[in-house]
Every structure is written in C-alpha cells, then in structure tokens.
C-alpha positions as CSV (number, residue, x, y, z in Angstrom):
1,X,-39.6,8.0,9.2
2,X,-40.7,5.4,6.6
3,X,-40.6,7.9,3.8
4,X,-37.1,9.0,4.8
5,X,-35.8,5.4,4.8
6,X,-37.5,4.7,1.5
7,X,-36.0,7.9,0.0
8,X,-32.6,6.8,1.2
9,X,-33.0,3.3,-0.2
10,X,-34.1,4.8,-3.6
11,X,-31.3,7.3,-3.8
12,X,-29.1,6.8,-6.9
13,X,-25.9,7.5,-5.0
14,X,-26.8,4.9,-2.3
15,X,-27.5,2.4,-5.0
16,X,-24.2,3.1,-6.8
17,X,-22.4,2.6,-3.5
18,X,-24.2,-0.7,-2.8
19,X,-23.2,-1.9,-6.3
20,X,-19.6,-0.9,-5.8
21,X,-19.3,-2.7,-2.4
22,X,-21.5,-5.7,-3.3
23,X,-18.6,-7.5,-4.9
24,X,-15.4,-8.6,-3.2
25,X,-12.1,-7.3,-4.4
26,X,-9.2,-9.6,-5.2
27,X,-7.4,-8.6,-1.9
28,X,-10.6,-9.4,0.0
29,X,-10.8,-12.8,-1.6
30,X,-7.2,-13.6,-0.7
31,X,-7.8,-12.2,2.8
32,X,-5.2,-9.5,2.6
33,X,-7.3,-6.4,2.2
34,X,-6.1,-5.1,5.6
35,X,-2.5,-6.3,5.2
36,X,-0.1,-3.4,5.4
37,X,2.8,-5.6,4.1
38,X,0.8,-6.6,1.0
39,X,0.0,-3.0,0.2
40,X,3.6,-1.9,0.8
41,X,4.9,-4.6,-1.4
42,X,2.6,-3.6,-4.2
43,X,3.5,0.0,-4.0
44,X,7.2,-0.8,-3.9
45,X,6.8,-2.9,-7.0
46,X,4.8,-0.2,-8.8
47,X,7.3,2.5,-8.0
48,X,10.5,0.5,-8.6
49,X,11.3,1.7,-12.1
50,X,13.4,-1.3,-12.9
51,X,11.1,-4.1,-11.8
52,X,7.7,-3.2,-13.1
53,X,6.4,-3.3,-16.7
54,X,5.5,0.4,-16.6
55,X,9.0,1.8,-16.1
56,X,9.0,5.3,-14.6
57,X,5.5,6.3,-15.6
58,X,3.7,5.4,-12.3
59,X,6.3,7.5,-10.3
60,X,6.0,10.4,-12.7
61,X,2.2,10.3,-12.3
62,X,2.6,10.3,-8.5
63,X,4.8,13.4,-8.6
64,X,2.2,15.0,-11.0
65,X,-0.6,14.0,-8.7
66,X,1.2,15.7,-5.7
67,X,1.6,18.8,-7.7
68,X,5.4,18.4,-8.1
69,X,7.5,18.2,-11.2
70,X,9.3,14.9,-11.4
71,X,13.1,14.8,-11.3
72,X,14.9,14.4,-14.6
73,X,16.5,11.1,-13.6
74,X,14.2,8.6,-11.9
75,X,15.0,5.6,-14.0
76,X,17.2,4.1,-11.3
77,X,14.8,4.6,-8.5
78,X,14.5,1.8,-6.0
79,X,11.7,1.7,-3.4
80,X,12.1,-0.3,-0.3
81,X,9.4,-1.4,2.2
82,X,9.7,-1.2,5.9
83,X,13.0,-1.9,7.6
84,X,13.6,-3.5,11.0
85,X,15.5,-1.2,13.4
C-alpha cells in the first residue's frame, strides 16, 4: 500500500494537477467562483459583439467549437442573462 501511495504522489500528472490547483483563481479570490450570475454576466459580455473589445470573434469561435458555421451577420448580436418570469 505504501508503494502505491508513493507512486501516486510521484506521478507527473498528479504533480501537474497539484500545481494547477495550488493557486487561487481571480474568481476564487473575490469569492465568486461558484456564482452563476457572475459567470452569466461574463459570458454575456464576451458574446455581445457591440460591448466587448473583441467584436464578433468570440462568438465565431464558439460556433466553430460547436462544429457549426457562423451566420453571416452576427455583428448586432445581443446576449441577455437570465430573465425573471
């Protein structure tokens, strides 16, 4: 059992994961890492072609990532977060 634990501790992938999770992210520092509204607001900003500094590129990349061709006209796209019903 000791050898298995030691092999696990010395595994390169385990060490990379520890390095990755050792540091706090900015959302964790601000205490919003589990905040759905913060994530929704960020995504709405990112995909609103008129309000971010990147224009339509993030939205085009999202379509590409999903295996879809992006529509010709997405320059006036507006993304809204949750709505109350």
